[in-house]
C-alpha positions, 0 to 999 in steps of 0.5 A: 657137358654144360648141364652137368657142371657148376661154375665157381660163379654163376650169372643172374638173369641179366648176365652179371656174375652172381654167387647165388648160382655158383659154388663160391660162398664168397671171396676177399681180395687185397687192396692191390687186387693181387691176392684173392681168397675164395671160399666154397659153399659147404655141403655141395656133393659130386654126383658120386656123393663125395663132398666138394672141397678146396682140393677140387678148387685147386685141381680145377684152376690148375687144370685150366691153367695148362697150356693144353687146356681144351677151351679157347680162353681158359688157358689164359688164366695161366698167364695171370697166376703166380701161386695157388695154395689151400688154406682150409678145407673150403678155402684157397688163396690165389696170388697173381703176377700182376694186379687184376681187379676183374680176375674173379669174373673170369671164374664164372660162366659168362667170360670163360668156360671154367666149370669146377671139376672133381679132383678125386674122380679125375685122379681115379679114372684119368682123362680118358675115363672121365671123358667116357663117364664124367661126373659133375655137381650140377643139376643133371647127371651123365647117362650116355653119349653116342658121338655125333648123335646125342648126349643124355642126362638124368635129373640130379634130385639131390642138387645142392641148389633146390631152386634149380632142381629140374622139373624133367626126369631126362634130358637128351640133347640131339645133334641136328645141325639143319634148322629145317630138320629140327622144325620137321622133328618138332612137328612130328613129335620126335623132339620136344623143343628146338630153336625156331626161326621167327618166320616159323613162329606164327605157324607153330603157334597155330598148330598149338606149340608154345613159344618161349623166349630168352627169359625162359630158355 
């Protein structure tokens, strides 16, 4: 689901946490690193047109603090947080149990997988409804999923970060575990891009394929 969500903090091209590609406008913390005040950027819209607010921030952090949170490490947030409270439509304050100078980096895409979720929509459709028809705030909107085969998105032309509006209309991610099958499908034109082994690079170049490295991927 990664392409359809935003994180509180994004990452720059060197992998460092950055507010440029995240929904946070900024944050303040006290000198003891036990309190963090997070401020959202204004005007960010969910895929259904509803504006993102501090209610979503409160819901998301609470969601990932559950013992049953469905990720390897996000449940550990629960161990750190004493209290979360809304102080304005775009601000929340997080009070920690112990000083944690690196807490803010855990809200990004680099350390832990905690994308921001739409509180109003989740409360409307529930966990199962969200799983069937999810919405986010990211550059791609969910279209459909066939379990075990593919998940498909369409471009979100109203994405708040104009520098990252996609140049493609559709994105379909296929589940093809075998690298040789991926290569065969690429050569046959069944798929448009795939990861390739170094041993296949020169052969693909000779056939006219464009090889892009990590900078572009």
